[in-house]
C-alpha positions in Angstrom: -0.1 -0.1 -0.1 2.9 2.2 0.7 4.3 1.9 -2.6 0.9 2.8 -4.2 0.9 5.8 -2.3 4.3 7.1 -2.9 3.5 6.5 -6.7 0.6 8.6 -6.7 2.5 11.5 -4.9 5.2 11.2 -7.5 3.0 11.1 -10.5 1.7 14.5 -10.2 5.0 16.2 -9.9 6.1 14.4 -13.1 3.2 15.4 -14.8 3.8 19.0 -14.5 7.5 19.1 -15.1 8.6 21.4 -17.9 11.2 20.8 -20.4 12.7 22.2 -23.7 12.7 19.9 -26.5 13.4 20.4 -30.3 13.8 18.8 -33.5 16.7 19.9 -35.8 17.0 19.2 -39.6 18.9 17.8 -41.2 19.7 16.0 -38.2 23.3 15.1 -39.4 24.4 18.7 -39.2 23.8 19.0 -35.4 25.3 17.4 -32.4 24.2 19.2 -28.9 21.7 21.8 -28.0 23.2 24.1 -25.5 20.7 25.7 -23.0 21.4 29.3 -21.5 19.8 31.7 -19.2 20.4 35.2 -20.9 21.0 38.5 -18.9 21.6 42.1 -20.2 25.4 41.0 -19.5 26.0 37.6 -20.3 24.5 34.4 -20.9 24.7 31.7 -18.2 25.0 28.1 -19.1 22.2 25.6 -17.8 22.3 22.4 -19.6 22.5 20.4 -22.7 20.9 17.9 -24.7 22.4 15.6 -27.4 20.3 15.4 -30.8 19.8 12.0 -31.7 19.6 10.2 -35.2 16.2 11.8 -35.7 17.4 15.2 -34.8 15.7 15.7 -31.7 16.8 16.5 -28.1 15.0 17.3 -24.8 16.2 19.1 -21.8 14.2 18.9 -18.5 13.8 22.4 -16.9 14.5 22.8 -13.3 11.5 24.2 -11.4 13.7 26.8 -9.6 14.5 28.3 -13.2 13.8 32.0 -13.4 11.5 32.9 -16.2 12.9 35.3 -18.5 14.7 35.1 -22.2 16.8 31.7 -22.8 18.9 31.1 -25.6 19.6 27.6 -27.5 23.2 27.4 -29.0 23.4 24.8 -31.9 27.0 25.2 -33.4 29.8 27.1 -33.5 30.7 30.3 -33.1 28.0 30.2 -30.4 27.3 34.2 -30.8 26.3 33.4 -34.7 24.4 30.3 -34.1 21.8 30.8 -31.5 18.1 31.9 -31.3 16.1 33.4 -28.1 12.9 32.0 -26.8 10.9 33.2 -23.8 10.1 30.9 -20.8 7.4 31.9 -18.5 8.3 29.3 -15.8 4.6 27.4 -16.6 4.8 25.9 -19.9 7.2 23.5 -21.6 8.8 24.9 -25.0 8.8 22.9 -28.2 10.1 23.6 -31.5 11.4 22.7 -35.2 14.3 24.2 -36.6 16.2 24.1 -39.8 18.8 26.5 -41.3 16.7 26.9 -44.1 13.5 27.7 -42.6 14.3 29.1 -39.0 12.4 28.4 -36.1 9.1 27.4 -35.5 7.4 26.9 -32.2 4.8 23.9 -31.7 4.4 24.4 -28.2 4.5 27.5 -25.8 1.9 30.1 -26.0 4.3 33.0 -25.3 6.6 32.1 -28.4 3.9 31.0 -30.9 2.1 34.3 -29.9 5.2 36.3 -30.7 6.1 34.6 -34.2 2.4 34.8 -34.9 2.4 38.5 -34.3 5.8 39.1 -36.3 4.1 37.2 -39.0 0.7 39.2 -39.2 2.6 42.4 -38.8 4.8 41.7 -41.9 1.6 40.6 -43.9 0.3 44.4 -43.3 3.7 46.1 -43.9 3.5 44.3 -47.2 0.6 45.6 -48.2 1.7 48.9 -47.3 4.7 48.6 -49.6 2.5 47.6 -52.1 -0.1 50.4 -51.7 3.0 52.8 -52.0 4.6 51.0 -54.6 1.7 51.5 -57.0 1.8 55.4 -56.1 -1.7 54.9 -54.7 -3.7 58.1 -53.7 -7.0 56.2 -52.8 -7.2 57.6 -49.2 -10.0 54.9 -48.5 -7.8 52.3 -49.2 -5.3 54.1 -47.1 -7.4 54.3 -44.3 -8.2 50.5 -44.5 -4.6 49.5 -44.6 -3.7 51.4 -41.6 -7.2 50.1 -39.5 -6.2 46.8 -40.1 -2.6 47.6 -38.9 -4.2 49.3 -35.8 -6.8 46.3 -35.1 -3.8 43.7 -35.5 -1.8 45.4 -32.9 -4.4 46.3 -30.7 -5.6 42.3 -30.8 -2.0 41.0 -30.1 -1.6 43.5 -27.2 -4.7 42.4 -25.8 -3.6 38.4 -26.3 -0.2 39.3 -24.7 -1.7 41.0 -21.7 0.1 39.7 -18.5 2.2 37.6 -20.5 6.3 38.3 -21.0 5.7 38.5 -24.6 3.8 41.9 -24.1 7.1 43.4 -23.4 8.2 42.9 -27.2 4.8 43.7 -28.8 4.7 46.9 -27.3 8.2 47.7 -28.1 7.3 46.8 -31.6 4.4 48.8 -31.8 4.3 50.3 -35.4 3.9 53.7 -36.8 0.1 54.6 -37.6 -0.5 57.8 -39.5 -3.9 59.9 -38.3 -4.5 60.9 -42.0 -3.2 60.2 -45.7 0.6 60.4 -46.3 2.6 60.6 -49.4 5.5 58.1 -49.3 7.9 60.7 -48.3 6.1 62.0 -45.5 5.1 58.3 -44.2 9.0 57.4 -44.5 10.1 60.1 -42.6 7.5 59.7 -39.7 8.1 55.7 -39.9 11.8 56.6 -39.1 11.2 58.8 -36.5 9.0 56.6 -34.6 11.3 53.4 -35.2 13.1 53.4 -31.7 10.4 55.7 -30.0 8.3 52.7 -28.5 11.4 50.9 -27.0 12.0 51.1 -23.7 16.0 50.4 -23.3 15.9 49.8 -19.7 13.7 46.8 -19.9 15.6 44.0 -18.4 13.7 41.7 -20.7 14.4 43.5 -23.9 18.0 43.9 -22.8 18.4 40.1 -22.2 17.0 39.1 -25.6 18.5 39.7 -29.4 15.5 42.3 -29.9 17.2 45.5 -28.8 20.5 44.5 -31.0 18.4 43.5 -34.1 16.3 46.7 -33.7 19.3 49.3 -33.3 21.2 47.6 -36.1 18.1 47.4 -38.5 17.6 51.2 -37.9 21.6 52.2 -38.4 22.0 50.1 -41.7 18.5 49.7 -43.2 16.5 52.7 -42.6 17.3 54.4 -46.1 18.4 53.5 -49.4 22.3 53.8 -50.2 23.3 55.2 -47.0 26.9 57.2 -46.5 29.0 57.9 -43.7 27.1 61.2 -43.1 24.0 59.2 -42.7 25.6 56.3 -40.9 26.8 59.2 -38.1 23.3 60.6 -37.8 21.7 57.3 -37.4 24.1 56.3 -34.6 23.3 59.9 -33.1 19.8 59.0 -33.0 20.5 55.6 -31.2 22.5 57.2 -28.6 19.6 60.0 -28.1 17.2 57.4 -28.0 19.0 55.5 -25.0 19.1 57.1 -21.7 22.2 58.2 -19.9 21.3 56.5 -16.8 21.3 53.2 -19.1 25.1 53.4 -19.6 25.6 49.5 -19.3 23.0 48.8 -22.2 24.2 52.0 -24.0 27.9 50.8 -24.1 26.7 47.2 -25.2 24.8 48.6 -28.3 27.3 51.0 -29.5 30.0 48.6 -29.1 28.2 46.4 -31.3 27.4 49.0 -33.8 31.2 49.6 -33.5 32.4 46.3 -34.3 30.0 46.0 -37.2 31.7 49.3 -38.9 35.1 47.7 -37.8 34.1 44.6 -39.8 33.0 46.7 -42.7 36.4 48.5 -42.6 34.7 51.8 -42.1 37.3 53.4 -40.0 35.6 56.8 -40.4 32.3 55.6 -38.6 33.9 53.5 -36.0 36.2 56.3 -35.1 33.0 58.8 -34.8 31.4 56.2 -32.5 34.3 56.1 -30.6 35.3 59.9 -30.2 31.9 60.9 -29.6 30.2 58.1 -27.3 31.8 55.0 -26.6 35.4 56.0 -25.4 33.6 57.9 -22.7 31.2 55.4 -21.9 33.8 52.7 -21.5 35.5 54.8 -19.0 32.2 55.6 -17.1 31.5 51.9 -16.9 35.2 51.1 -16.2 35.6 48.7 -19.4 39.3 48.9 -19.2 39.4 46.2 -22.1 37.1 47.9 -24.3 38.8 51.4 -23.5 41.9 49.6 -24.5 40.7 48.3 -27.9 39.3 51.3 -28.7 42.4 53.6 -28.3 44.4 50.8 -30.1 42.2 50.7 -33.0 42.0 54.3 -33.6 45.8 54.7 -33.1 46.1 52.1 -36.0 43.6 53.0 -38.3 44.2 53.4 -42.1 44.7 57.2 -42.5 45.8 57.7 -38.9 49.6 59.0 -37.9 51.5 56.2 -36.5 52.1 56.4 -32.7 55.4 57.8 -31.9 58.0 55.7 -29.9 61.7 56.3 -29.1 64.4 54.6 -31.3 68.0 54.4 -30.7 70.0 54.7 -34.0 73.6 55.0 -34.6 73.7 55.3 -30.9 71.6 58.4 -30.9 68.2 59.1 -29.6 65.5 59.5 -32.1 61.9 58.4 -32.8 59.5 56.9 -35.0 58.2 60.3 -36.5 61.7 62.0 -36.6 62.8 59.3 -39.3 63.4 61.0 -43.0 65.0 60.0 -46.0 62.1 57.3 -47.3 59.2 57.4 -49.1 57.8 54.4 -47.0 58.3 52.7 -43.6 57.5 49.2 -42.9 57.1 48.8 -39.3 57.2 45.1 -37.9 56.2 43.9 -34.4 58.3 40.8 -34.0 59.8 38.6 -31.2 63.4 36.7 -31.3 61.4 33.7 -29.6 58.7 33.9 -32.1 59.2 30.9 -34.8 56.8 32.8 -37.3 58.9 35.7 -37.0 62.1 34.2 -37.6 60.4 32.3 -40.8 59.3 35.6 -42.3 61.8 38.1 -41.8 64.3 36.7 -44.2 61.4 36.8 -46.6 60.8 40.4 -45.7 64.3 41.2 -46.3 64.0 39.7 -49.8 60.9 41.5 -50.5 62.4 45.1 -49.7 66.1 44.1 -51.1 65.3 46.5 -54.5 63.3 48.8 -52.6 65.6 51.6 -51.5 62.9 54.1 -51.0 61.5 51.7 -48.2 62.9 51.4 -44.7 62.0 48.7 -42.4 61.6 49.6 -38.5 61.7 46.2 -36.5 60.3 46.6 -33.0 61.5 43.5 -30.8 59.2 42.4 -27.9 61.4 40.9 -25.6 62.0 39.6 -22.3 65.7 40.5 -22.4 68.1 41.4 -25.4 70.4 38.2 -25.4 68.8 36.5 -28.3 67.4 39.8 -29.9 71.0 41.2 -30.1 72.0 38.2 -31.8 69.2 37.8 -34.2 69.3 41.6 -35.4 72.6 41.1 -37.1 71.2 39.3 -39.8 69.2 42.2 -40.7 71.8 45.0 -40.8 69.5 47.2 -43.2 66.4 47.4 -40.7 66.2 49.8 -37.9 65.9 48.1 -35.0 64.3 49.1 -31.6 63.9 46.7 -28.6 60.8 46.9 -26.5 61.7 45.1 -23.1 58.6 43.5 -21.0 57.4 41.7 -24.3 53.8 41.7 -23.7 53.7 44.2 -20.7 55.6 46.8 -23.0 53.0 49.5 -23.4 53.6 49.9 -27.0 51.6 46.4 -27.3 48.1 48.3 -26.4 49.2 51.4 -28.1 49.7 49.6 -31.6 46.8 46.8 -30.3 49.4 44.0 -31.2 47.8 40.7 -30.2 50.3 38.3 -32.1 53.7 38.8 -33.9 54.5 39.4 -36.5 52.5 42.4 -37.0 52.9 44.7 -39.9 52.0 48.3 -40.7 53.1 50.1 -43.8 53.5 53.8 -43.6 53.9 56.8 -45.9 56.8 59.4 -45.9 54.7 61.3 -43.2 54.2 58.3 -41.2 50.6 58.0 -41.9 49.1 54.2 -41.6 48.3 53.3 -45.4 48.1 49.5 -45.2 47.8 46.8 -42.4 48.9 43.6 -44.4 47.7 40.4 -42.7 50.6 38.0 -43.0 53.4 37.4 -45.1 51.4 36.9 -48.4 49.4 40.0 -47.9 52.5 41.7 -47.2 54.1 40.6 -50.5 51.0 41.7 -52.4 51.1 45.2 -50.6 54.7 45.8 -51.2 54.7 44.4 -55.0 53.5 48.0 -56.5 55.8 50.3 -54.4 
């Protein structure tokens, strides 16, 4: 009798346990699904589930898990291969996922409601696009379209009441003109409205990818054929939309924009973000690594004058910026204990042998001068300077040196004109000098 009673007590507990489960396709492309709890600052690992031969996995959810935003990471790099979902602490999560079709939630009212909302709003937006695409001036048709938009938004806000998804549906509230507008007026108002509904201090929004997606869409896609002046204005708009009281999320979002422009090799806009917002925010939030990264990137951007450092040449003190007599200077950061450097320096020597108007400045990052003093005898044509302390030498942060050898090509005025990545890139860069 006791066994039966115990079983009856356990069964209710089993029946209300939540889980997250999914089916990936094609199954052979996936091995594990990793579950993380997302916060504004990080993602905390919870558990993992192995994907079986049918592409399915399941992770049981502990009853103590905090409601909020969770992430499924399904491949590497994790920052590119993941998606968010809402967990309210009450319902299980089930989905199907493929690389081609994306995510489709089959269980979870919160997440099904969000994706249904996005699909419905997208359909109305397509109707709006078609209306303006035909240069339509039918005010009755215009009013009908935007009444549908308003009714759709209102209906979903009512359905989302008291749910976590309401934070996202309200933040995504679209612009709805009160009277007929031509395409130019509508586009301007749509742009002005794009960030105005967002509460950037909302913890749930901060924990998700929503703010990142919204901000990057605004900066890069709210105008056709943008130029750097427009990009800068959009960055200003983003910075203005986020209160200075929310310095952590402001720093995070502007850093993401900065990194995007770095990836695009747009030094102008990247350094604009640094000078006008991000460096000050990094200092305010005590983000020392970010501060050093911003400074070193700006110092070494193409078009910037190379940062000066002391050089002893023929037993006399001089500096990089005081060097004269060449049309170009090749600055190399290397180390006598670096096998790649010892392999590449002879190749560099051969490349510059017939280039009398190019001088090589070799800055050795060293623990001591013993091996360095011996090695530099192989390169009497180079201008040598030792930097003791190796990776602790201040020049490492100044130039953002993270590996040796690192190359910079300077013009006669010591302006950085190229940053070759590796010996092959260097050979191409030097070929036409």
